[in-house]
VOSEPA-454126 format. One record per residue (C-alpha): residue number from 1; residue in one letter; chain; y, x, z. Coordinates in steps of 0.2 Angstrom, whole numbers. Example, Ala and Ser with C-alpha at 12.3 -4.5 7.8 and 13.67 -1.06 7.14 Angstrom:
BEGIN
  nr rest kette    py    px    pz
   1    a     A   -22    62    39
   2    s     A    -5    68    36
end
This chain:
BEGIN
  nr rest kette    py    px    pz
   1    m     A   -89  -158   150
   2    a     A   -88  -150   167
   3    d     A  -105  -140   164
   4    w     A   -98  -134   147
   5    l     A   -82  -128   156
   6    a     A   -92  -120   169
   7    s     A  -102  -110   156
   8    t     A   -86  -104   147
   9    w     A   -75  -101   162
  10    e     A   -67   -84   164
  11    a     A   -58   -77   179
  12    n     A   -39   -78   177
  13    w     A   -33   -63   186
  14    r     A   -16   -64   179
  15    s     A   -13   -82   187
  16    f     A   -21   -75   203
  17    q     A    -9   -61   204
  18    y     A     6   -73   202
  19    f     A    -2   -84   216
  20    n     A    -2   -69   227
  21    l     A    16   -65   223
  22    y     A    21   -83   228
  23    r     A    12   -80   244
  24    l     A    21   -63   247
  25    i     A    37   -72   245
  26    l     A    31   -86   257
  27    a     A    27   -73   270
  28    g     A    44   -65   269
  29    l     A    52   -82   272
  30    f     A    41   -84   288
  31    f     A    48   -67   293
  32    l     A    66   -74   290
  33    a     A    62   -90   300
  34    i     A    56   -80   315
  35    l     A    71   -67   315
  36    l     A    85   -79   311
  37    p     A    94   -89   324
  38    p     A    86  -106   328
  39    g     A   101  -115   322
  40    w     A    99  -108   305
  41    v     A    81  -114   302
  42    g     A    83  -132   307
  43    r     A    67  -139   315
  44    l     A    57  -124   313
  45    e     A    55  -118   331
  46    l     A    48  -101   327
  47    s     A    53   -89   341
  48    p     A    53   -70   339
  49    t     A    39   -67   351
  50    a     A    27   -53   349
  51    a     A    13   -65   345
  52    m     A    23   -73   331
  53    l     A    28   -56   324
  54    a     A    10   -50   324
  55    l     A     5   -66   315
  56    a     A    18   -64   302
  57    t     A    14   -45   300
  58    t     A    -5   -49   298
  59    y     A    -2   -62   286
  60    l     A    10   -51   275
  61    c     A    -3   -37   276
  62    a     A   -17   -48   271
  63    i     A    -7   -54   256
  64    l     A    -3   -36   251
  65    v     A   -21   -31   251
  66    g     A   -26   -47   241
  67    l     A   -12   -43   228
  68    a     A   -18   -24   227
  69    l     A   -36   -30   225
  70    s     A   -32   -42   211
  71    i     A   -23   -28   201
  72    h     A   -34   -13   204
  73    w     A   -52   -21   208
  74    q     A   -54   -36   197
  75    r     A   -72   -40   202
  76    r     A   -79   -55   212
  77    f     A   -65   -67   208
  78    n     A   -72   -82   218
  79    f     A   -74   -71   233
  80    q     A   -56   -64   233
  81    l     A   -49   -81   229
  82    s     A   -59   -90   243
  83    l     A   -54   -76   255
  84    q     A   -35   -78   251
  85    v     A   -36   -97   253
  86    m     A   -45   -95   270
  87    v     A   -31   -83   275
  88    d     A   -18   -96   270
  89    a     A   -26  -110   279
  90    v     A   -27  -100   295
  91    a     A   -10   -92   294
  92    i     A     0  -108   289
  93    t     A   -10  -119   302
  94    l     A    -5  -106   316
  95    f     A    13  -106   310
  96    m     A    13  -125   309
  97    y     A     6  -126   327
  98    a     A    19  -114   333
  99    a     A    33  -124   325
 100    g     A    28  -140   334
 101    g     A    13  -147   324
 102    i     A    13  -158   309
 103    a     A    30  -164   312
 104    s     A    37  -147   307
 105    g     A    32  -150   289
 106    i     A    25  -133   287
 107    g     A     8  -140   283
 108    v     A    15  -146   266
 109    l     A    14  -128   261
 110    l     A    -5  -129   260
 111    l     A    -3  -142   246
 112    v     A     4  -128   235
 113    s     A    -9  -116   240
 114    l     A   -23  -128   236
 115    a     A   -15  -134   220
 116    a     A   -14  -116   214
 117    a     A   -31  -111   220
 118    s     A   -38  -127   211
 119    l     A   -30  -122   195
 120    v     A   -38  -105   194
 121    g     A   -54  -109   204
 122    r     A   -71  -114   198
 123    g     A   -81  -130   201
 124    r     A   -84  -137   218
 125    l     A   -75  -123   227
 126    v     A   -59  -133   226
 127    l     A   -67  -146   237
 128    f     A   -72  -132   249
 129    y     A   -54  -126   249
 130    a     A   -48  -144   253
 131    a     A   -61  -146   267
 132    l     A   -56  -130   274
 133    a     A   -37  -134   275
 134    t     A   -42  -152   282
 135    l     A   -52  -144   296
 136    a     A   -39  -132   300
 137    v     A   -25  -145   301
 138    l     A   -35  -158   311
 139    l     A   -42  -146   323
 140    s     A   -24  -138   327
 141    q     A   -16  -155   328
 142    i     A   -30  -161   340
 143    y     A   -28  -146   351
 144    g     A   -10  -148   351
 145    v     A   -12  -166   357
 146    l     A   -23  -161   371
 147    a     A   -15  -145   376
 148    n     A     3  -146   372
 149    g     A     7  -164   372
 150    f     A     9  -168   354
 151    e     A    11  -186   350
 152    l     A    -5  -195   347
 153    t     A     1  -203   331
 154    s     A     3  -186   323
 155    i     A   -16  -185   321
 156    f     A   -15  -200   309
 157    q     A    -1  -190   300
 158    a     A   -13  -175   299
 159    g     A   -26  -187   292
 160    i     A   -14  -193   278
 161    l     A   -10  -175   274
 162    s     A   -28  -170   273
 163    a     A   -31  -184   261
 164    g     A   -17  -177   251
 165    f     A   -26  -160   251
 166    f     A   -42  -168   243
 167    a     A   -31  -178   230
 168    t     A   -21  -162   226
 169    a     A   -37  -151   224
 170    i     A   -46  -164   213
 171    l     A   -30  -168   202
 172    a     A   -26  -149   200
 173    r     A   -44  -146   196
 174    l     A   -44  -160   182
 175    l     A   -28  -153   176
 176    g     A   -36  -135   176
 177    q     A   -51  -142   166
 178    r     A   -39  -149   153
 179    l     A   -30  -133   152
 180    m     A   -46  -123   150
 181    a     A   -52  -135   137
 182    n     A   -36  -134   127
 183    e     A   -35  -115   129
 184    d     A   -53  -113   123
 185    l     A   -49  -125   108
 186    a     A   -34  -115   104
 187    r     A   -44   -99   105
 188    r     A   -58  -105    94
 189    r     A   -45  -112    82
 190    g     A   -36   -96    82
 191    i     A   -52   -86    78
 192    a     A   -56   -98    64
 193    l     A   -38   -97    57
 194    d     A   -39   -78    58
 195    n     A   -56   -78    49
 196    e     A   -49   -90    36
 197    s     A   -34   -79    34
 198    r     A   -44   -63    32
 199    i     A   -55   -72    19
 200    s     A   -40   -79    10
 201    q     A   -32   -62    10
 202    r     A   -48   -54     3
 203    v     A   -49   -67   -11
 204    i     A   -31   -65   -16
 205    e     A   -33   -46   -16
 206    r     A   -49   -48   -27
 207    m     A   -41   -60   -39
 208    l     A   -38   -54   -57
 209    d     A   -21   -63   -57
 210    g     A    -6   -58   -48
 211    v     A     0   -69   -34
 212    l     A    18   -69   -26
 213    v     A    25   -79   -12
 214    v     A    44   -80   -14
 215    s     A    56   -87    -2
 216    r     A    69  -100    -8
 217    d     A    83   -86    -8
 218    g     A    72   -75   -20
 219    l     A    64   -63    -8
 220    v     A    46   -57   -11
 221    l     A    38   -61     5
 222    r     A    20   -57     0
 223    h     A    10   -51   -15
 224    n     A    -7   -45   -20
 225    p     A   -11   -28   -28
 226    v     A   -12   -35   -45
 227    a     A     5   -42   -44
 228    q     A    11   -26   -37
 229    a     A     4   -17   -53
 230    m     A    11   -29   -65
 231    l     A    29   -29   -58
 232    a     A    29   -12   -50
 233    l     A    34   -20   -33
 234    p     A    36    -9   -18
 235    e     A    23    -8    -4
 236    s     A    34   -17     9
 237    d     A    38   -35     7
 238    g     A    55   -42     7
 239    s     A    62   -35    -9
 240    p     A    73   -46   -20
 241    l     A    64   -53   -35
 242    a     A    80   -50   -46
 243    m     A    78   -31   -44
 244    t     A    60   -30   -49
 245    a     A    58   -43   -62
 246    p     A    75   -50   -68
 247    s     A    68   -61   -81
 248    l     A    55   -69   -69
 249    d     A    69   -72   -57
 250    v     A    79   -81   -70
 251    a     A    64   -92   -75
 252    l     A    61   -96   -56
 253    a     A    79  -101   -54
 254    a     A    78  -112   -69
 255    w     A    62  -120   -63
 256    f     A    68  -123   -46
 257    f     A    83  -133   -52
 258    a     A    72  -143   -63
 259    e     A    79  -135   -79
 260    g     A    64  -125   -84
 261    d     A    45  -127   -87
 262    d     A    31  -124   -74
 263    a     A    25  -109   -84
 264    t     A    35   -95   -93
 265    l     A    31   -80  -103
 266    f     A    39   -63  -100
 267    t     A    35   -44  -102
 268    g     A    29   -34   -87
 269    v     A    33   -16   -83
 270    a     A    19    -9   -93
 271    g     A    24   -19  -108
 272    q     A    10   -32  -106
 273    e     A    14   -50  -110
 274    l     A    13   -60   -94
 275    r     A    13   -78   -90
 276    a     A    20   -85   -74
 277    r     A    16  -102   -66
 278    f     A    27  -109   -52
 279    e     A    21  -120   -38
 280    r     A    29  -127   -23
 281    t     A    21  -125    -5
 282    s     A    21  -138     9
 283    s     A    27  -125    22
 284    s     A    43  -128    32
 285    e     A    52  -114    24
 286    g     A    49  -120     7
 287    e     A    41  -104     0
 288    i     A    36  -104   -19
 289    l     A    20   -98   -26
 290    i     A    20   -88   -42
 291    f     A     4   -85   -52
 292    l     A     5   -71   -64
 293    e     A    -8   -70   -79
 294    d     A   -10   -56   -91
 295    v     A   -10   -65  -108
 296    g     A   -18   -51  -117
 297    r     A   -33   -51  -105
 298    i     A   -34   -70  -107
 299    k     A   -34   -68  -126
 300    e     A   -47   -54  -125
 301    r     A   -58   -64  -114
 302    a     A   -57   -79  -126
 303    q     A   -61   -68  -140
 304    q     A   -76   -61  -131
 305    l     A   -83   -78  -128
 306    k     A   -80   -83  -146
 307    l     A   -88   -67  -152
 308    a     A  -103   -69  -140
 309    s     A  -107   -86  -147
 310    l     A  -103   -81  -164
 311    g     A  -114   -66  -162
 312    r     A  -129   -76  -156
 313    l     A  -127   -88  -170
 314    t     A  -124   -75  -184
 315    a     A  -138   -63  -178
 316    s     A  -151   -77  -179
 317    i     A  -145   -82  -196
 318    a     A  -144   -64  -202
 319    h     A  -162   -62  -198
 320    e     A  -167   -77  -208
 321    i     A  -156   -72  -223
 322    r     A  -162   -54  -224
 323    n     A  -180   -59  -230
 324    p     A  -175   -70  -244
 325    l     A  -161   -58  -249
 326    s     A  -174   -44  -250
 327    a     A  -185   -55  -261
 328    i     A  -170   -59  -273
 329    g     A  -165   -41  -274
 330    h     A  -183   -36  -278
 331    a     A  -184   -49  -291
 332    g     A  -168   -43  -299
 333    e     A  -175   -25  -300
 334    l     A  -191   -32  -309
 335    l     A  -180   -42  -321
 336    r     A  -170   -26  -325
 337    e     A  -186   -17  -331
 338    e     A  -188   -29  -345
 339    r     A  -179   -27  -361
 340    r     A  -165   -41  -363
 341    g     A  -149   -43  -371
 342    e     A  -131   -38  -365
 343    m     A  -128   -55  -357
 344    q     A  -144   -53  -346
 345    e     A  -139   -36  -341
 346    r     A  -122   -41  -335
 347    l     A  -129   -56  -326
 348    l     A  -141   -44  -317
 349    r     A  -128   -32  -312
 350    i     A  -118   -47  -304
 351    l     A  -134   -52  -295
 352    n     A  -137   -35  -289
 353    d     A  -119   -32  -283
 354    n     A  -119   -48  -273
 355    v     A  -136   -45  -266
 356    a     A  -129   -28  -260
 357    r     A  -114   -36  -253
 358    l     A  -124   -49  -244
 359    d     A  -135   -35  -237
 360    r     A  -120   -26  -231
 361    i     A  -113   -41  -222
 362    v     A  -130   -44  -214
 363    s     A  -130   -26  -208
 364    d     A  -113   -27  -201
 365    i     A  -117   -43  -192
 366    l     A  -133   -35  -184
 367    e     A  -122   -20  -179
 368    l     A  -112   -31  -168
 369    g     A  -127   -33  -157
 370    r     A  -130   -14  -155
 371    q     A  -113    -9  -152
 372    n     A  -115    -7  -133
 373    r     A  -130     5  -134
 374    a     A  -120    21  -133
 375    e     A  -128    38  -129
 376    p     A  -113    50  -129
 377    e     A  -116    68  -132
 378    p     A  -104    83  -135
 379    l     A  -101    84  -154
 380    a     A   -93   100  -162
 381    l     A   -81    91  -173
 382    d     A   -78   105  -186
 383    d     A   -97   105  -191
 384    f     A   -99    86  -189
 385    c     A   -84    81  -199
 386    a     A   -87    94  -213
 387    d     A  -105    87  -215
 388    f     A   -99    69  -214
 389    v     A   -85    72  -227
 390    e     A   -98    80  -239
 391    r     A  -110    65  -237
 392    f     A   -96    52  -239
 393    l     A   -89    61  -255
 394    a     A  -107    62  -262
 395    t     A  -111    43  -258
 396    e     A   -94    37  -266
 397    g     A   -95    49  -281
 398    l     A   -78    56  -277
 399    p     A   -71    74  -281
 400    a     A   -71    86  -267
 401    d     A   -52    86  -265
 402    v     A   -49    68  -262
 403    v     A   -53    69  -243
 404    v     A   -45    83  -234
 405    l     A   -52    89  -217
 406    e     A   -41    97  -204
 407    a     A   -52   103  -190
 408    q     A   -53   119  -179
 409    a     A   -68   127  -172
 410    g     A   -71   123  -154
 411    d     A   -65   105  -154
 412    t     A   -78    95  -145
 413    l     A   -79    76  -144
 414    c     A   -90    66  -132
 415    f     A   -97    52  -143
 416    d     A  -113    44  -149
 417    r     A  -117    53  -165
 418    s     A  -123    37  -175
 419    h     A  -108    28  -168
 420    l     A   -95    41  -173
 421    h     A  -103    41  -190
 422    q     A  -101    23  -192
 423    v     A   -83    23  -186
 424    l     A   -78    37  -198
 425    w     A   -87    28  -212
 426    n     A   -78    12  -209
 427    l     A   -61    21  -207
 428    l     A   -63    32  -222
 429    g     A   -70    18  -233
 430    n     A   -55     7  -228
 431    a     A   -43    22  -231
 432    l     A   -50    25  -248
 433    r     A   -49     7  -253
 434    h     A   -30     7  -250
 435    s     A   -26    24  -256
 436    t     A   -22    31  -274
 437    r     A   -39    41  -274
 438    g     A   -30    56  -280
 439    p     A   -31    74  -273
 440    g     A   -27    73  -254
 441    a     A   -26    54  -254
 442    v     A   -36    53  -237
 443    r     A   -34    66  -223
 444    l     A   -46    67  -208
 445    a     A   -37    78  -195
 446    v     A   -43    83  -177
 447    r     A   -28    85  -165
 448    n     A   -26    87  -146
 449    g     A   -22    71  -137
 450    a     A    -6    67  -127
 451    a     A   -16    66  -111
 452    e     A   -26    80  -104
 453    g     A   -45    80  -108
 454    r     A   -42    69  -123
 455    l     A   -45    72  -142
 456    e     A   -38    62  -157
 457    l     A   -46    59  -174
 458    h     A   -33    54  -187
 459    v     A   -38    45  -203
 460    i     A   -22    45  -214
 461    d     A   -21    38  -232
 462    d     A    -7    38  -245
 463    g     A    -7    20  -247
 464    p     A     7     7  -243
 465    g     A     1     5  -225
 466    v     A    -2   -11  -216
 467    p     A    11   -25  -218
 468    e     A    21   -30  -202
 469    a     A    14   -48  -203
 470    m     A    -4   -42  -202
 471    l     A    -2   -30  -187
 472    e     A    -9   -43  -175
 473    q     A   -24   -47  -185
 474    i     A   -29   -30  -192
 475    f     A   -43   -29  -179
 476    e     A   -48   -47  -179
 477    p     A   -66   -50  -184
 478    f     A   -69   -57  -202
 479    f     A   -51   -54  -207
 480    t     A   -49   -45  -223
 481    t     A   -37   -43  -238
 482    h     A   -50   -36  -250
 483    t     A   -61   -48  -260
 484    a     A   -76   -37  -257
 485    g     A   -74   -34  -239
 486    t     A   -83   -42  -224
 487    g     A   -68   -41  -212
 488    l     A   -80   -33  -199
 489    g     A   -77   -14  -203
 490    l     A   -62   -11  -192
 491    f     A   -68   -23  -178
 492    i     A   -85   -14  -177
 493    a     A   -76     3  -177
 494    r     A   -65    -2  -162
 495    e     A   -79   -10  -152
 496    l     A   -90     6  -155
 497    c     A   -76    16  -149
 498    a     A   -74     6  -133
 499    a     A   -93     7  -130
 500    n     A   -90    26  -130
 501    g     A   -75    26  -118
 502    a     A   -63    29  -133
 503    s     A   -50    19  -141
 504    l     A   -45    15  -159
 505    e     A   -27    11  -163
 506    l     A   -15     9  -178
 507    a     A     0    20  -179
 508    h     A    13     6  -181
 509    a     A    27    18  -185
 510    a     A    18    26  -200
 511    a     A    23    21  -218
 512    c     A     5    23  -223
 513    g     A   -12    19  -217
 514    h     A   -14    29  -201
 515    f     A   -28    25  -188
 516    i     A   -31    36  -172
 517    v     A   -47    37  -163
 518    t     A   -44    44  -145
 519    g     A   -59    50  -135
 520    r     A   -64    63  -122
 521    n     A   -67    81  -125
 522    d     A   -73    85  -108
 523    t     A   -91    85  -102
 524    c     A  -101    69  -106
 525    r     A  -106    59   -90
end
């Protein structure tokens, strides 16, 4: 342990400076003891002679120099410390000799100096300090016995005091080692705690869920950026939760008094549906953790996982179905060439119609796997939409006035050409199916978007619109209200829009069918 402490020891200049301040006060007390009347200082017989004043002045100057060096020249710590201990040993021993030897009690002051030096010193130097003080005290006392008639028994007292020097140095050094070990342990634990705090803070900041730390009186103590965006919290902590999210504060109060559930649903500032979970902490202040989850994102993630599994399954099945389906269709065409009765013709029409429907379903399922292969390009919508409407009317066998196009020259949309064709085909097919099929029954209008750099494609029909009960399911895969539909048209259209950085929405306030495609009209990137 001593070797390890020696390798990790660092000079404690601050403690050394405090030690020099103590010595400075001690030198001032010696000056007072010399200058004050003898009756005021008791047994200390320090007469104000030139020699004593010179000794006190020299001691004071040496301490001042040591203090200045410890502040302005923090190098060679052991040398500075050893030099100051030597000064103490010589000066205090001389004061002790002048005051009558060991009986004056001044030698005890060396115990304080040794203890302080041993606490901040290093290794075996503390034994050197004890030996130095012992040598100084014993030599001065022996000289006093021989030259000034000190009592012979005082040498024994000096020996006891010298033993105290070594005991003090050793014990102070052991205590210093313990303090150094505890200080190093606290430093390493502080570093580890700081690292863990930084990692935890980064993890919390990167979490997709919001995290709040709320005090028992409802103050938001800490939060991550996601929670700030969900609740529009201020940058600084300490704001009342009741001001930013009143419904959440009410749910927290109900949960805190065991009147509510551990989780509650509420609406965020952006209108998104949020779920809050409450958990108590084991801290002394009793803070409460609140986890905020975006319910819409959870549903979307679950749907993506569901669709990914379903897509892999249906894609493999679709490839297996297409080959026998082609054979059935081809056999039906061959049977149609033969002369048969009216019943056989009707059955063949049913066969061919269902083959076409199955082929369309298979094509839609396979399209699910190709929706993310978007290659956007700037499309001139007046030409693109005019050509598209012409093809759509020709394919469906409709009069030219059923679909009305409203587009201006110069409108450009950044979209994949084949994807936009598929989106519009699905939307216009859906609109035609629910319309009256009369003149102007379906409108395709190009308009500027509400945000800068956005363009909107509106597909409007004169049908009854989407019932309120179906608004949440209209874009769900395989959901359809038509007997001949696959339930994938609107879902594929929305996914293709997302792959091109666009969006597909249903105008809820409209009394008719009204779908809006919003995309970029700036430069494709």
